[in-house]
N, C-alpha and C positions, 0 to 999 in steps of 0.2 A: 288398303293395300296389304297390311299385315294379315288380315283375315283371308285374303285370296291366296297368299303364299302358304299359310297354314292349311288351307283347304287343299291346295295342290300337293303338299307334303303328305297329308292324310290319304289322299287318293293314290299317290304313288306307293305309299306303304301298304295299302290294301291290295293293290295290284300285285306287288311283290310277294305279299303274304299268300295270296291266292296261287301264284306261280309256285311257291315253295310247297304248299299243301298238295297241289296237283302233281308235282314232280318228286314225290318222296319215294318212288320205287327204287329198289337197289340196282345199281349198275356195276359191272365188273370192268376194271381197268387192267389191261394186260401189259406187263413190262417184259423186258428181255429175260432170257433164261427161265422162262416159265413162271415168273413171279406175277402175282395178280393181287388186286385190292378191290374189295367190294365196299361200296358206300352209296348213300342216297344220291340221286342225280342232282338235287339242289345243292348238296355239299360239294360235289365235283364242280358244278358250275360256279359256285362261290369261290372255290380255291383257284379256278382258272381266271376269274375276274380279278381277284386280289394279286395273282402272279402278274397279270398284264399291267395292273396299276403300278406295282412295284418296279417292273421293268421300264415303264414309261417315266417314272420319277428318276430312276437311275440314269436313264438316257438324257434327261433334261438337266441333271445336277451339274454336269461338267460345263454346260453352256452358262448356267447361272453363275458359277464361280468365276468363269472367264469374264462375264459381263461386270461382276462386282469388282474384279481386279482392274478392268479398264476404267470403270467409273472412278475408282480411287486414284488411278494415275491421272485422269483428266482433272479431277479436283485439285490434286497436288500441283499440276501444271498451271491451272488457273490461279491458284494462290501465289505461286512464284511470279507469274506475270503481273499480278496486282501489286505485289511487293516491289517489283522492278519499276513499275509505273510511279509508285509513290516516291521511290528513291530518285527518279529522274526529274522530278518537278523542281524547277529553280525556286529558291527562297523568294518570298515576296516582301516588299518593303511595307512596313506598317504606315498607314496614313495618320499623320499627326493632326 
């Protein structure tokens, strides 16, 4: 199984390397007020991909923190309920 995963990784790397080599032509990105930026197409694509990943992580981070806080509250509640149950048990008489 390890060999299959490494084979897939190598194949993906070679496909992406081929994409980078074939798309190395410069492109011009036009901004407002006449500003422009020239860079290889593969670099522009990589920057857009990384920006998308960063926005996705930022969008998910709020939900993750909310879930962690809820889990902590539920654990605290479970702990207090268990403590209350142990306090509510009547004492038992030892058998002699």
